[in-house]
NUDOMI-793068 format. One record per residue: residue in one letter; x, y, z of N, C-alpha, C in turn. Coordinates in steps of 0.05 Angstrom, whole numbers, plus 5000, padded with zeros to 4 digits. Layout:
% residues N
AXYZXYZXYZ
...
% end
This chain:
% residues 362
X121567886294121867596297124367506283
X125867326296128267216283127466996263
X129266946245128866726225128666466240
X127066276230126866006243129565876246
X129965746268132465606273132765376253
X135165316243135465096223134764826235
X134564796261133764536272130764486270
X129164686262126364646259125764546231
X123764376228122964276202121264496188
X121264496161119664686146116764676154
X115564906159112764916166112164896195
X114164816212113664786240113265066253
X111165096269110665346284110965286313
X112465446327113065406355111365576374
X109065676365107365846381106665686407
X106765826430106165706455108365526466
X110765546455113065396464115265576474
X116865476492118965646503121465656486
X122465426478124965416463124465496434
X126565616421126365696394127665496375
X128765276386130265086370129964806382
X130964616367131064336376133964246374
X135664386388138564336386139164046394
X141163926381141863656386143063616414
X142263406428143363346454146363286454
X147663326476150563316478151663026473
X149962826475150962556472150662446443
X149462606426149062526399151562556382
X152062366364154462376347154062556323
X151562616316151062776293148862986299
X149063216286146963416289145363426263
X142863526264141163536241140163826236
X140163906212139064166204137264136180
X135164296179133364296155134764456133
X134164376109135364516086133364526063
X133464726047131764756024132564556002
X130664385993131364185974131064285945
X130364545942130164655915127464635902
X125664475914122964455903121264685913
X120164835895118565065902115764985909
X115564835931112964735940112364845968
X110264995972109765115998109164906019
X110364946043109964756065107464836081
X105864646088103564706104104464766133
X103664996143104465066170102864896191
X104264816212102964656232104264716259
X102664726280103764756307105064506316
X107064526333108464296343106764176366
X105863936362103963806381105563676403
X104163626426105363486448104963186444
X107163036447107162746443107962616470
X106362426479106962296505107361996500
X109661896510110261606509110161496537
X109861236539109761106565112460976571
X113060976597115460836607114560666631
X115460416631114960246654117260276673
X116960416695119160476713120060226729
X122660206732123759986748124160076777
X124260346781124460456808122860706809
X121860776833120261016836121861236850
X123461166870124961356885127761416872
X128261666868130961756859132461866883
X134961786886136561866909138762066902
X139362246920141562436915142962486941
X145462586939147062656962148062946961
X146463106947147263386944147163546970
X149263686978149163847002147464096998
X146664156973145064396967142064346971
X141364096974138464016975137663927003
X135263997012134363917038132963637039
X133263487018132063217017133963027003
X133662767007135462576994133962386975
X131362426972129862246954127562406941
X126862326917124762466902123362276883
X121062356873119562196854118862376830
X119262266806118662416782116762256765
X114162336765112162196749112462226719
X113862446711114262506682117162576676
X117962526652120462636641119762836620
X120963076621120163296604117863446617
X117363696607115263856620113964036599
X111364006597109864166577109664456583
X110264536608110264826614112064986596
X114364856588116064986569117665226580
X118165236606119765456617122565466604
X123265686592125765696577128165666596
X127865736621130065736640130365476655
X128765276649128665026665131364886666
X132464846690135064716693134864426686
X132464306685132164026679132263956649
X132364156632132364096604134663906595
X137063936605139163746596138663456602
X136763386620136263106625135062966601
X133863116583132662986560134762876541
X137162976543139362876526139962586532
X139362496557139862216565137862026550
X135762146539133761986525134162006494
X136462116486137062176458134962366446
X134062546462132162756454133363026459
X132263236446133463496448132563636474
X134363776488133563936511131864186503
X131764226477130164456466127164386465
X126064386441123164346438122364056446
X124063866442123363586450122663576480
X124163726496123763726525120863796533
X119663986517116964076524114863956506
X115563796486113563686468113663386466
X115863256472116062966471116562866500
X114362816514114362756542114262456547
X115262376570115162096579113462086604
X111261926603109561876626110261616639
X110061596665110861346679108461246695
X106461136682103961066695104060846716
X106160686716106360466736107960546760
X108660796763110560876784109260846812
X106660876815105460856841105660576852
X105260376835105560096844108460036852
X110360146836113160096843113860236869
X112760476873113260616898112160456922
X109860346920108760186942110659956949
X111659826928113559596933116059696947
X117059926940119560026952118960116981
X116660226987116060307014115560067032
X114759847021114359607037116959457044
X119059527031121559377036122459417065
X123359207077124259217106126559407110
X128159447089130459617092129759917089
X127359977082126660257077126560417103
X127860657103127960837125126561097117
X124461167131122861397123124261667127
X123861847108124662127109123062267087
X122762527089121062667070121862617041
X119862577024120462546995119462796981
X120962876960120363116945119163046918
X117163196910115963166883115963436869
X116763436844116963686829119663806829
X121663656836124363766838125763766811
X124863596792126063586765124063706745
X121763576741119663686724117163696740
X115263876732112963926747110963696747
X110263576770108363356770105463446763
X104963706763102363806756102363956730
X104063876712103963986685101463906671
X100664036648098063986636097363696630
X099263526622098563256615097663096639
X098163186664097163046688094163036689
X092763226676089863216676088862956663
X090262856643089362606631090562356645
X093162366651094562126661094062076691
X093762286707093162256736095262086750
X097762096742099861936755100462046782
X100562316784101162436810099062366830
X096562356822094462286841094761996851
X095661816833096161546842098461526862
X100461686857102761696876101861806903
X100262016903099262126928097561926944
X096061766930094461566944096161366960
X098461286947100261106961101561246985
X102561486981103861637003101961687026
X099361747019097361787040096861537056
X096761307041096161057054098460977074
X100861047067103160977084103761207105
X102161417103102661657120105561747118
X106461787093109161857087109462157084
X111462287096111762577093112762647065
X111762877054112562957027112463257024
X114063357005114063636998113763656968
X111863826959111263856931112164136922
X113464146898114064396886112664406859
X111164616854109564636829108964926822
X108264976798106965216789104265146776
X103464896778101064806764098564826782
X096364916771093864946785092464676789
X093264466775092064206778092364096806
X094164206822094464116849091864146865
X090164346856087664386870085764146867
X086063996846084363746842084763556865
X087163556877087863346897087563446926
X086063656930085763766957084563556976
X082963376965081663176982083762986994
X086062946981088262786991090262957007
X090763196997092863357008092063487035
X089563577038088763707063088963527087
X088063277086088363097109091363047115
X093063027095095862977100097063217113
X096363457105097363707117096463717146
X093963637152092963647179094563457198
X095763257186097363067202100363157204
X100963377191103763467191105463327171
X104263217150105763047131106363197105
X105463447101105663577075106263867077
X107863957058108164247052108464277022
X107764517012107764566984109364826978
X110964816957112365056947111165126920
X110265376918109065476892111065676880
X111865626856113865796842112466026829
X113466266835112566516821115066666812
X115366686786117766806774117467106769
X115067186762114467456755111467506759
X110667756764107867826765106867946739
X108667976720107968086693106867856676
X104367866670103067646655104267616627
X104967836614106167816587108867696588
X110567776607113167656609112967356617
X111167296635110767016643109966846619
X108266946602107366796578109766736559
X111666916558113966866541115966686554
X116366726580118366566595117366276600
X114766256607113566006616110965956601
X111065906575108765936557106365776564
X106665536576104265376582103865336612
X105165506628104665506657102465696663
X101065656686098865846693099966126697
X098266316691098966596694099566666723
X101166876729101866936756099366976775
X097367116765094967156782093666896789
X093666706771092466446776094066286796
X096666316796098366186816097866296844
X097466556845096766676871094166566882
X092266526864089666406872090066126882
X091965976870092565706879093665716908
X095465906913096465936940094165986960
X092266156952089966216970088365956975
X087865806954086265566958087665356975
X090265326971091765136987091865217017
X092365477022092565567050089765557063
X087665617048084965597059084365307067
X085565117053085164827059086964737082
X088564927093090264857116092964747108
X093864787083096364687073098564897075
X100764857089102865057090104165097063
X104465347055105565407028107965587031
X110065517017112465677014112365806986
X112766076985112966216960115866186950
X116166086926118866046915119266246892
X120966446897121666636876123966516861
X123166356840125166196827124466156798
X126366206780128966326786128766636786
X130566756801130967046799132867096775
X131967256756133567306732134667596734
X137167626741138267896745138168066720
X137168306723136868486700134168446685
X132568246694129968206680127668186700
X127968016721125767986740126568066769
X129068126774129968176801128568426813
X127868616796126568856807123768796819
X122668566813119968486823120168346849
X122468296860122768126884120868206906
X120868456914119268546937116268516930
X115468586905112668566898111668276897
X113368096888112567816888112167706916
X114067776933113867686961111367796975
X110768046970108368166982105868036972
X105767986946103367866934102967586944
X105067436946104767156956104067156986
X105167347001104367367029101467427032
X100467617016097667687017095867457009
X096867276992095367046983095366827004
X097066847024097066647045099666497050
X101666537034104166397038105366477065
X106566287079107666337106110666327107
X111966257084114866257083115666317054
X118266367049119166427022122066337019
X122766296993125566236986126166346959
X128666356951129366446924131666286913
X131866266887134066126873134966306850
X137566336846138566486823138266326797
X137966456775137766336749140166136745
X139565896736141565696731141465616702
X143765616688143865566659145865336654
X145265096663147164876658147064776629
X149364696619149564556593147964686571
X145964546560144564646536142564876543
X142064916569140165136576141365406569
X143965436571145165696566144665796538
X145265646516144665746489141765786484
X140065606496137165646492136265906504
X137265966528136466216541137566456527
X139966446517141066666502139466726477
X138566506463136866546439134166666447
X133166586470130566706479130867006484
X133067086497133567366502133767516476
X135067406456135467546431132767586417
X130867406421128267426408126367596424
X126267556450124167676467125067926483
X127567956488128568186504131268276493
X131468346467134068406455135368646468
X133768836478134969076490136169026517
X135468796530136468736556138468496555
X138768376533140268126531143068156542
X144568356533147368396542147468446572
X145568606582145468676611144968426628
X142968266619142268026634144567826635
X145767776612147967576611150367676626
X150867936625153168046640152767996670
X150368046680149868006709149867706716
X148867536698148967246703151867156705
X153567246687156367166688157767276712
X157167516720158367626745157567466769
X155267336768154267166790155266886789
X156666806768157666536765160666526757
X162166706769165066706764165866756736
X164366916721165066976693163966776673
X162566566682161466366664158466396664
X157166266644154266256643153166106667
X154665916678153765756701156165626715
X155965616741157865486757156365276774
X156965016770155564806784156764726810
X158564886821159864816846157964806869
X158264616887156564606911156764866926
X154464956936154465206952154265456935
X154565436909154465666891152265646870
X151565406862149765386839146965486844
X145965486869143265576875143065876878
X145165996889145066286895147066456880
X149066326868151066476854152966606874
X154566796865156466946882156867226870
X158367386884158967646873156867856881
X157168096869155568326876152568286873
X151768196850148868176845147567966862
X148967746867147967536885147567656913
X149567806923149367916950147168126952
X146768286931144668486932141968356932
X141568146916138968006916138467876943
X140567746954140267616980139467817002
X140768057002140168257022137368367019
X136568416994133768516990131768306998
X132368046992130467836999130267817029
X132467817043132467787073130968007086
X131368257077129968477088126968467082
X126268377058123468367050121968157066
X123067917070121667707084121367777114
X123367917125123168007153120968207156
X120768387137118668597138115868477134
X115668267118113068147111112367907129
X114167837147113567607164113767337151
X115367327129115767077115118466937122
X119667027143122366927151122166697171
X119766607176119466377195119666117180
X120965927192121265657180118565507182
X117965357161115565187163116064957183
X114064867196114464647215115564397202
X117364247215118464007202116363797197
X116763647176114863437169115163197188
X112963077195112962857214113662597200
X115562457211116362187201115361967220
X114462037244113661837263111061707258
X109461807239106861687232107061477211
X109361447198109661257176108960977186
X107360837170106560567177105960417151
X106860167149106360007126103559887129
X101659947112098959847115098759547107
X096859407117096359137109095459127080
X096358927066095358877039092858707040
X091158747020088758577020089558287019
X088458127037089057847038091157777058
X092457977070094457917091093057787115
X094257577127092957427148092257607171
X094057797179093457967202091258157197
X090658207172088458377165085758277173
X085558017181082957897189082257957217
X084158067234083658107262083458407269
% end
């Protein structure tokens, strides 16, 4: 075990967390480090608890114009994610809240309990033009705190009422709770789900994604979703060259056997503060592979830890990117996962009457 990072307070224990530090966000003018004050008083050890604050959202839909994404709008019920995946590309967004992309990202969360009402108002606007909305593109809407807050369920109720098309990305088993809402939407052609599977190694998963469901449990979620008639895409994301890429074929076969009907992959992305966090994780959990992994990552991003250029950031470039892409294409063709999921229907969208509307009397 490495010595505790100086950004941790004395006595803090990070068991069950992904990041090893609470590095200062890039917008902060000062950094903070713990220091011995000279008093020989033992510190009481304590686990770092999850803290949830509320935010009253002014808008529900987030818009993007990225050519790398197949959607232009998304909904984020939470900021931060308790799953604690060390590789999460969304970690740098916590810096906008004056919080650390490290441990703060997975322990100091923001819940947005009023977002369903705001969403309904936005969908009722005369200027609104329907197109599929994505959920789970930044942080997981089915992370553990959803069990208490049920914000995602409130959002689904609004989307179901408007018959709005949506795509969900998750690795959380809490999605099974909402089958009563999701199955009817899927039957109307309004829904598809992507389930992320990074590795089949339960031990590696626990270190990479400490509070996410185990790989076998995610496969069971795929089974339950597909049994309910919901189309599922297996998302091998991220592929970590030199660490998880050897499992590519096995993951695809396991997800196919569980019922997935399509698949996709994304190369490891290390934007901004994620790169040093991931390098620290390698040094602690995979020191023998650290140099190999980072060498292949940099070969896939033009010699850098990450290249954010359009068309490159999701798949990378170079030898390792090409090899992974070729293996993936051959595997999905062999397994029958190379078929596109049916397009989501937009023609069913309809603004429902509100209680008390005059026309609702007829």
